C-alpha positions in Angstrom: 4.1 39.5 28.2 3.9 37.0 31.3 0.1 37.0 30.7 1.0 35.1 27.4 4.0 32.9 28.5 2.0 31.8 31.2 -0.9 30.8 28.4 1.7 29.2 26.1 3.7 27.1 29.2 1.6 24.2 28.8 2.1 23.9 24.9 6.0 24.4 25.6 5.7 21.6 27.8 3.9 19.2 25.7 6.1 20.2 22.7 9.4 18.6 24.7 7.6 15.2 24.8 10.5 12.6 24.5 10.6 9.4 21.7 12.4 7.3 23.8 9.9 6.9 26.4 7.3 6.6 23.5 9.3 3.5 22.1 9.4 2.1 25.6 6.0 1.9 25.7 5.0 1.2 22.3 7.6 -1.6 21.3 8.7 -1.9 17.9 6.5 -2.7 14.9 8.6 -5.0 13.0 12.4 -6.0 13.1 14.8 -6.8 10.5 18.1 -7.7 10.2 21.3 -7.3 8.1 25.3 -7.7 7.6 25.7 -4.1 6.8 27.3 -2.0 9.8 25.2 0.2 12.1 26.7 3.2 10.7 25.8 2.7 7.0 22.6 1.4 7.8 21.4 4.4 9.7 22.9 6.9 7.2 21.0 5.0 4.7 17.5 4.9 6.4 18.1 8.8 7.1 18.8 9.4 3.7 15.8 7.4 2.2 13.5 9.0 4.3 14.9 12.3 3.7 14.5 11.5 -0.4 10.7 10.3 0.5 9.7 13.4 2.3 12.1 16.2 2.7 15.4 16.9 4.7 13.0 18.7 7.7 10.9 15.3 8.1 13.9 13.2 7.5 15.1 12.8 10.9 18.2 13.0 12.5 20.8 10.4 13.9 21.3 9.7 17.6 23.5 7.4 19.3 23.3 6.0 22.7 26.1 3.3 23.5 26.4 1.2 20.6 22.8 1.9 19.5 22.2 4.4 16.6 18.8 5.9 16.6 17.2 7.9 13.2 14.3 9.8 14.9 11.7 11.5 12.5 8.6 12.0 14.3 6.5 10.2 14.2 8.6 7.4 13.1 11.9 6.0 14.6 14.3 3.3 14.2 16.8 1.5 16.5 20.0 0.4 14.6 21.7 -2.4 17.0 25.0 -4.1 16.5 24.6 -7.9 17.1 28.2 -9.3 16.4 28.6 -9.9 12.8 24.7 -8.9 12.1 22.9 -5.8 12.5 19.0 -5.3 14.2 17.0 -2.8 13.0 13.9 -2.1 15.0 11.4 0.2 13.7 9.1 2.0 15.6 5.8 4.4 14.7 3.9 6.5 17.0 0.9 6.7 14.7 -2.1 4.3 14.5 -2.2 2.1 11.4 -6.0 2.8 11.0 -5.5 6.5 11.2 -2.6 6.6 8.4 -4.4 7.7 5.1 -1.1 8.5 3.2 0.3 5.3 4.3 3.4 6.7 6.0 4.3 3.6 7.8 4.5 1.5 4.7 6.4 4.0 3.0 8.9 4.0 6.1 9.0 0.5 6.0 9.8 0.0 2.4 12.5 2.8 2.5 14.1 0.6 5.4 14.2 -2.6 3.2 16.0 -1.1 0.5 18.9 -0.5 2.9 18.9 -3.8 4.4 
């Protein structure tokens, strides 16, 4: 049993990658502005992504300070309040050249329906 755990350990460690680190390194792909509240926007985006793919791939909402993040690997959005407006930053960790099913465009169109 210990032998198998030793072989599985690298895979378990890789599976614990931090999406926040990727967002810092990659930067956002596109930014949107809205007058809707951050809570309403985050809920709308998560629900739109769940309808688009499935409830399992639709993402979760995480809060860090005033920022709400919708994380659905390999994509994410940060919903940031800015006074009377709200900024939505879209991140994708997939290459646009290696996106045969146009997932990036589908995610962006879902965001635009919520804005």
